[in-house]
Every structure is written in C-alpha cells, then in structure tokens.
C-alpha positions, 0 to 999 in steps of 0.5 A: 307410043304414037306413030311418027308423021310422014311429013309436014302435011300430017303435022299441019293437019294436026295443028289445024285440028288442034286450033279448031278444038281450042277455038270451037269446043268450050268443053274440052278440059284436057289435050294429050299430044305426047310423042307425035313428033309435032315440033320439027314440021310445025311452021311459024304460022302454025305456032302463032295460030295454036298460041292464039287459040290457046290464049282465047280458050276458056276451058283447057286445064291440062295440056300434054305436049311431052316428047315432041321436039318442039324447041324454044319457039313453040313452047315459049309461044304457048307459055306466053299464051298461057300467061294471058289465058289464066285457065291452064293449070297443067303444062307438060313440055318434057323432052322438047329440047328446051334451052335453059332460057326458054325453061326460065321463060316458061316459069315466068309466064305463070307469074300472072296466076293469083294462086299456087295451082300450076303443075309444070313438067320440064323434065328431060330437057338437059337444062344443065347447071345454068338451067337450075340457076335460072329456074331457081331465080324464076321460082323465087319471083313466081308464086304460082308453081305448085308442082315442078318436075325437072328430072333428067336435066343434068343439073349435076352438083353445081345445079343442085347447089343452085336449086337449093334456094327453090326448096324454101319457097312458100308455094312449091309442094312437089319437086322431082329432081331424079336422074340429074347426076347429083352426087353427095356434094349436091345432096348436102347442098340441098339438105340444108334448106330442106331442113326448114322448107315450109311447104315441100311435101313430095321430094324425089331424089331417085337415080342420083348418086346420093351415097352414104355421105349424102344420106347422112346429110339428108338424115339431118334435114329429116330430123327437123323438117315438118313438111315432107310427106313423100320421099323417093330414094330409089336407086340412090346407093345409100348403102347400109351406112346411109340407111343406118343414118336415115332410119332414126331420122324417119322416127324423129318427132319432127319427121312426118314422112308417110311414104318412103321409096327405098327401091333398087338399093340392094344390100341395105340389110347386109352386115356392114362389117362383112358385106358377103354375109346377109344379116337381116337382123342387123337393120331390124334388131329388136331393141331398134324396132321403135326406130324402124320407120315413122309410126305414121308410115302408110307406104313403103317400097323396098323393091329390089332391096331384099335379096335373101330368104328370111329378110322379108320375115324380119321386115314384116315382123318389124312392120307388124309391131310398129306400123299401125297405118301401113296401107301400101307395101312393094316387095317386088323382086324379093325372095319368099320362103314359107317363113317369109310368107307366114310373117307377111300373112300376119302383117296383112292381118294386123295392119290395114294393108290395101296395096301389095306388090309381089312382082318378079318375086321368087317363092320357095316351098309352099310359100306362095300357096300359103300367102294366097290363102291368107290373101283370100281371108284378108278383108282390106287388100284392094290391089295385088300385083303378081306380074312376072311372078314365076309361081303364078302359072303353077298356082293360077287356080289358087290365085283365082280362088284367092281373088274370088274370096277377097271381096275387097280386091279391086285391082289384080295384075297378072301381066308378064306371066306365061299363062297361055291357054291355061286360063281356059282349062277347068279349075283355072278359068278366069271366067269363073272369077269374073262371074263370081258374086263375090268378085269385086275386081274393077281393074284386071291386067293380063298384058304379055301373058302369052294369051291367044284365046279370049272367048272365055274371058268374053263370056265372063265379061258378058255376066260381069257387072263391075270390071271397069278396065281390062289390059290385054296388050302384047298378046297374040289374040286369035281372030276367031276368039276375038270375034267371040270376045266382042260378041260377048262384050256387047252384053257388058254394060260397065267396061270403060277401058280396053287395052289392045296394044300389039294384039295382032288385031286384023282390020276385019276384027277391028270392024267387029270392035267398031260394030260393038261401039255402036251398041247403045249399051256399050260403055267403052270410052277408051280403047288402045289399038297402038301397034296393030298395024293391020288396022286400016285408017278408015276403021281406026277413024271410025273407032275413035269417032265412036269413042269420042262420042261416048266420052262426050255423052259421059262427060255431059251427063256425068254417067255412063253413056247410053247412045241413042239409036241414030248414033251410027248415022251421027258418027258416020256423018260427023263433019263439023270441025269440032268433031274432026279435031276431036277425032284426031286428038282422041286417037292420040290421047287414047290409042297412041296412034296418029290420025291421018286423013279427012272425015 
C-alpha cells in the first residue's frame, strides 16, 4: 500500500511525471498507480494534460488507477482519451467513487475499438441498480469489452435482473458480480440468460446470498450452458440442498465447467435431515460417484468447506475414481486424519495434480508426515501451499526433505508459520533446500514467519541457480544478518523479485541493498520496501532508479540484464525527464511507496 501524499504539490509532481512518461517513453506498456490518493488534489489542468498525453501515447496497454478517489471528471477524461488512443487494452478504475453515468461513459468510450480485447475494472464504485441498468445498455451497444469486473457495486436483486441482458452479448467472456448483495431472486433472473450465453467463460457470484433457491436456478442453467468454463460460488450459502441440485448439473452432457470454487460454504457435506450430524458419505455415495463433478474438471476449491475428519478421505476417493484431469485442489482449513492423508496421497499419485493448498489445515496423528512423504515421491506437483499450517513448525525438516525430493515443485508457501530461527538449526536449514541439486523451486514465500536471521538463506541463494522470487515480508530481520544476506546475494544471478515489506530495514542496510543493485550480475528488477519507514527518500530513490534500469535492460534484450560497468554513474546522473518519470512511477509499481523529491 502506498503512502498518502502530504499535499497538492506531491500529487502535482506525480501527474507531471506521469505526463512525461506517457509523452516521451514509447516503450512503456504498463503503469500501475494504485492507491496513491491521486484524485483529491489533482487540478483540472493536470487532468486535461494527463488525458492529452494518454491520447497521444502509442505504447501503453495497461493502466491501473484503482482506489485513488479520482471521481468522474478524471476518469471520464481518461476514457475519452482512450477512445481516440485505440491502444489501451486494460483500464482499472476500481474504488474511485464513480457515478453510474460516469461508468456508462467509460464503457461507451471503448466503442471505437474494432475487436473484443478490452479488460475493464469498475469494481467497488457503488454504482447501484441504476449503474447495472446503464452498463447493460452500454454493453449491448459496445462490442469491445472482453472482461468486466463490477464486484462490490451494490447491484442488489434489481440490478442483477437488469444486468442479465449483458450475459447474452457475443463478446463478454469474463464477468465478476461478486459482493453485490444479490439474493436468490437476482440469481434466478441471471440464470435464465446464462442458460444460453454464447461466449461467457468465467463467472463469479462469490459473496452473494445465492442460497439453496438461487443454486437450484443456477443448476438449471448449467444443464444447458456450453460456454462456461470457470464458476466461483465462494461464500454463497448454497447449503446441502443447493449443492445437491448443482452437483448433477455439473456432470450433465452440456456442462463444460472445468474450474469450480465452492470455498467458504461450510456444511455442504452435512446430512440434510440432521444438521448436527456430519455425514461425509451423503454428498459422495458410491452410487452417485458419476455425478460428483464434470469429468473434465481441472480445478476445485473447497476451502473452509470440510469440517470433520473423514470428509477429506471421502472427497479424495471420489475425485480419484472420477477426475482424471484434476490439476488444482484447494483444501484450506480442512481437518486431516491419517486416513484423510492416505486418501489424499493416493489422489496425488493417480491424478495429474499440480497445485495443492493445505493452508490453515489441522492435522492429527501421523497424517502430516505421511502426506509429506507422499509429496516427496510425487512427480507432477508444482505448487504447495502450507501457509498458516500448525504442523509445519513441528515437521519443518520433513517439509524440506519433501521439497528437495519433489523435483517438479516450483512454488512453496510457508508464510504465517512460526518458524523463527528454527530454519537455521541442523536438519532444518532452508539453505540445504536451496543448494540441493534436485531443488526446482522458482518461488519461495516466508512472509510473517517470525524470521530474524536470514544470513543462512543468503548463503543458500549464493549457490542457487533457479529461484526467481523470494517473499520475506513482515519479518523483523536483524541488521547484521541482512547485511550478510545482501553480501551473499551478490553471487546470485537469477533472483528477480524480493519482497521486503515491513521487515524493519534501516537506512544503512537499505544502502547495502543499493550497492547490491549496482552489481553487474544482479538480476533483481522488483524489490518491495513498503512499510520500512526508516529508509530515507534519497536511498529509496536510488534503489528505484536502479530497479528501473534493470527492467529496461531486461525488456529491451528479452533476457536478464547485465549492467555495464558505468551503471552507477549513469544511475546517479539520470536527469532526463523520462528517467524522472520512470523513477516515480516505478516506486509505485514495485515498492508501493510514493516517491517524493527531485532527482
């Protein structure tokens, strides 16, 4: 999250830098200015100049201005510019206090585009039922909107009934209607056109009160819909009755849903006639196995759904026997008994499972070591989420062994586990994982893990040749260990992303990081230092100029940058307006901290 500007002067400078960037740099393709409070202090002149610069820019494809309180004037000016620009493909103006009329204008401004390629985010603007009505009419007239996010706009049932017409457009493929206070009546209104939508592939109804009645209507639509591939029903209170209606619909001949999110629907597997009695076999009786899910299902999210021992085993057995294409499974917040773990291990062996989330799971007995052993033998698992898992600290050694043995594993999340300095003790050292020849990790997350000492991780990184991103945010890192960490990181030639948010980085240690970025072999192009209040503006400025240089070299060459010997002199002497603009926007894009001052 970026800091709030202290006054109009900061915002005026940011607008000037943005104008310079759009006018003078024909290589910039993406600008991210989320949450920098750009709107309230922007003058009418600034708005007109930014819009004029956008109109003349011929390279910008993605523009993120989310949560800036921009208001109608700023956003409508940008939309008008985009209507003449014809280059911009992604515009995010979420959380900007737009009126329903302004949102309609934004959609209509893309009417000049010749093909359906625009991704538009209008979420969290509280457009209300009127907004839903106006957007629907606009979408029927405009053929360029490919993806539309209108979550959190308070559409209610009335707005959902209006928006039903947008589902039948020939171009709309992605629609997010989550968090709109839509009840069963609104879902029923949406279900009728959904049954014959020609192009809609992704639909999110999460965090709406769908309920059993709405789920039943939705099930009827799924029986005839042939376009939908992804369906999100997270936190929709569909209940056992709703699930009983949707389950056979998902297995109908017409249904093509491949990714299903049922998360936060606690109690789906509770016996309908006795809610106090958990009966996992109710939803997955042997005779009903052919109706569990679409046989082509590739992704299933049942986070916070399973709430009793044995339910995971029943689900895993059913999936093993019916789902031959399952690649992603989210079991977050489930309860794992040894029997559950054994069934889950069999599922991993007999399906092409690549992504497994066990975040915030409760394990009993020997279930966790048993599952880790199976993971170590699994040849296709690529991503494993063990964040906030109470068994990780106790079995961290087994986690490291499993990650070392699983040669296909490329992403491991150990965040929010109280690892402390346990990871530098013999048998538990993460450095052993990083230097193992069989380690294939590309992404490692250790955020909020109560880590203080990172020198040993630095030693591992000095010999690692694969890891691309490391997340250390929200750890109180000691100054001496971080100094050692940066010294060792100088020998690493592959790491491109480092998250150090709220790590108690001092100005002196940040200078060590700046020195690292001057290394010709350093490949870091993204470093997030948000929340480290001790880092001074000049040091932050230098870090972000260096990062901008790395990104430019990488983008121009298509490879990891090797910075020439005179890099530091070029960095310190960067006085062109383009470099100034890049420096300020790069801080926002990658460090989440507003850049202040002149170079």
